[in-house]
Residue, then its C-alpha position, 0 to 999 in steps of 0.5 A: m585537315d587544312k592548316i588554318s589559324i583562329f579566325n578573327r572577325n575584326n581582321m579577316d586577313t589574319l587567316q593563314n593562307i590555304t593551298f588550292t589543291d583539287e580536294v580543297v577547291s572541290k570542298l571550298f566551292g562545291k560541285e557544279a551539279a547538286e547531284d554530284e555534291d556530297f550531301a552534307r556539304l550541300q546542306a551546309y552551304y544551301i540557302k533556303s529561298r522563297t523558291h524553296e518555300r513555294l516548291t515545298a508548299d502543301l499544294p498539288l502541283r509545283i512546276l519549277v522553271g529555270h535555266k541550267g546551272i541555276g540550282k533546280s536539282a539542289i532544291f529537289t535534293i534538299a526538299r526530298h531530304e526534308d521529306k525523309e526527315n519528316n517520314r513523308v512518302s517521297i519518290l524521285i522519277r528520272p528521265d530513264d524511268i519514263a523514257n518509253l511512256g507514250k513515245n509513239e502515240d499520236d492521239f493527244d488524249n490517249l497520250i495523256r491517258l498513257w501518262k496517267t496509268g504509266l506514272l501510277q505504275i512507276i509511283t507505286n513500284k518506287i514507293c514499294e521499293s523505298i519501304h522494301l515491299q513487293f507489290p504487283i501493282s502494274q497489272d492491277i492498274k491496267e485492269y482497274g481504270r478506277l485507280v486513276t481516280q482512286f489511287l490513294p485509297f487503293v494504296k492506303q488500303f494496301f498499307q493498312k493490310k500490311l500493317e495489320d499483317k505486321g509486314i512493315s517494321g522500323t523506319d518503314k513503319l513510321v513512313v507508312e503510319n505517317f502516310l495513313r495519317i496525312n494522306r500525302i505522296i510527293v513525286y519529284v520529276d527532275d532532269l526532263d531536259r535530258g535528251w530534249e530535241s525540241k521536236k514536236s513529239d517532245i513538246r507533245r509528250i511534255s505537254a501531255l505529262l503536265n496535263a496528266v499530273r494536273d488531272l492526277s493531283n486534282d483527282n487524288r487529293g494528297l498526290q502531289f507533283r514537283i516537276s523541274l523544267r528548263t526555261d526553254v523547254f517550258y517556254l516552247v510547251r507553254t507557247s505550243d499548247e493552249s491547255t497549259d494556261k491552266i497550270g499558270d498558278s503552279v509555275i515557279w520561276h527560279n532565278w537569283t540576284n547577284h546579291e544572293i549569289l554573293l551570299l551563297l559564295i560567302k556561305r560556301i567559304e564560311t562553312y568550309f572553314g567551319r563557321g556559321f553565316d546567317v544569310d537572312k541577317n545579311r540579305h540587306v547588307e550592302q555588298r561592299n560591307l560583305a566583301n571582307y568575307l572574301n578576303p581569305i580566298f580572293e585578292k581585294y581589288f582587281t588591279d588591271r587597267g580600264k573600267w575594272e581598275n581597282k574595282p572590288m573583286y566581287v564586282i568583277l565576279m558578279s559581272l561575269i556570271r549570268k546570275r547562275p551559281r554554276d557559272l560562279v563555281k566554274l569561274c572560281n574553280a578555274a581561277s583557284k587552280c591557276a593560283y595553285e599552279n603559280d604557288k599563290n594562296k589567293i585568287d588574284t587579278d592574274s589568276l582571274k585574267s588567265v581563265f577569262v578566255n577559256y571561261s568565255h569559250d566554255r560559256i559559248q559551248d554550254t549555250v550551244n549544247e543547251y539550245r542547239s535543239e531549238l536552233k540547229d545553227i546556233e553556233r553560227l549565229l553566236l560566233n557571228m555576233k562578234p564585232s565587225s571591223q567597221e564596229r571596231k573602228a567606230g568604237k562600237g560592238y557588243i552594245y546595240t539599240t534595238t534598231e542596231l541589233h536588228a540590222k546586225l542580225n539581218c546582216i548575219m542572215q544574209q550569209g544564210s537563213f536560220f530555221f527553228t526546229n519547229g520549222k519556222v524561218a527566223t526573222a531578226k525579231s525572233l532571233h532577238h527574242f531567242l538571244y534574250k531568252i538564252n541569256f546571250i544578250t541582256a537588256r541594259k540601262e546605265r545608272k547614274d553611279g556608273f554601274i549597269d542595270r542588267k535585265y534577264f529574260e526571267e526578270n522581264k519576258y516582255l522587253t523584246s515584244g516590240i509593243a512598247d519601248f521600255g528604254y533598254d538597249w541590248e548587250i552581249h553578256p560579258a561572259f561571252r566576249w573573250a570568245l568573240s574577240p580572240d584577237d582583241i582580248g586585252s581591250i575587254p576590261f576597257s569596254v565592259g561596264l560592271s554590273a550594279d552592286n545589288 
C-alpha cells in the first residue's frame, strides 16, 4: 500500500509524496488500451458520457466511429459488463472470429448473404458457449434460409425447450429467462481495423458487413449490433458505397473535449487515492478551479521560458494531446518514469521536457502505422512537413493559410508524387484533407485572450471542402513538432500557442 497522509481538500499539497514506480504509474494513470486494464480499475475511473448512453440505447444498430486511442473499446467493455449485470444476452465478436467470412467473394449481393449466414452461426455458437450449452446451429442455418429472418424465434424455441428439459441452471438460467422475457440479443463487433489495408476488397467486406447487420437487425427485432470503426475506415467505406447512406442515423462519432479529458485525468488520480470524484458536478467548473486536484502528482506551473512560461501544467498537457485519452496516458506515463529516475515525487517541468522528443517521435510513428494503409508513402509526407530553412529565416513554419499550405504540399510533391491505396493520384487539396482527417494538422483561430481555438476533423469535417472560407488557418499539431525539428527543439515552447482552456 502506498504511504499517503489523510487528504485535506482545503490544502491538496499536504498529501504525502508518492514514488513513481512502474506499479504505481500503471495503477495511477491506467493502461493505454482498455482491454489490457484491470476491469475494477477501469470501472473506477470510467466516465459515462452521452456517447455511452447513445451506444447502449435500445436500438437495432449502433456504429461507434473514432480515432485509435479515443476509448471505443473502453465503452464496449463497460457496456458488456452492464449487460452481464442485467442478465442480458451479450456477445463479443473479434476480427479473428470473422477473418474468412466472404474473403474471396466478388459478387456484392452474395457477399452480404455470406455475412448474414456467417454472423448468425458465430452468434449462436457464442451464445451457447456463454451459457454452457452445445448447439449444432451451423448446419441448421445452412439448411434453413428462413433463419435469416426468423432467427430470434428459432433461438427462443430452442431455449424454451432447454428450460423445459431443465438443461439450464444457475446464472445461465437467469440469462435465458431474461432473454425469453425481453427478446434481446446484443452483439458487439470490435477491432475491425486490425489488419486493415484500405484495399478495395477490405472496403467491400466492411460495407457488406454493415449492410448485413442492418438487414439482420431489421428482420429480427431484438437482435442488436454495436460496431466500432476507426475514423478513416468508416470514412473510406462511407465515401465508396452509396448504400451506406442508409446507416447515417446509426452512426455515433466519438470524441472528447480537452475539458472532459482533464476530468478523466482528475478522476484517475482521485480514485487511485481511494476518493470519489463527481464528474457531472464538475463538467462546468472552470479548469483553473479544477487544477488543484492535480497538485499531488504534478508541479503547478511550467517554469520554462517562452509562451509556456509559468502557465498551469494542465494547459501544457491539454495542448500536447490530440484530444485522445491514450495520448495523455502515454505522456504522463513517460514523464512520471523520468521523475522516478531523478528521485522526484512530482511530475515537474524538467520531467515533461525530457520526454517531449520521444513523445513526438512516437506520435509520428503511431500516425504512420495507423494510416499507412491509406497512403503508403505517408512517412515521407509527414517528415517533409518540417519547416524549411526559408520558413525558419522568415520566422514561419507549422502555421499556414490554406494558400501557403497548398504551396508547401506542391513543393513536397515535386520530389515525388503520392498515390492513395485506391489508386488515385494525390493533389495538394486531397493531401490537405488527408492531413486534417488524421489529426496531423488542425484548423486554428487565435482568440482575444491569447489562447488558440483548435478544430479537429471529427468536430467539423467540412473545413477543408474549399466551398467556403470559414476563416481558419492550419497548424501542425504541437505533438509532432519535436520530431520535425530535431535541431531546434529549444525554440518550440516559444512558438507553440497553447490550447484554449475549455
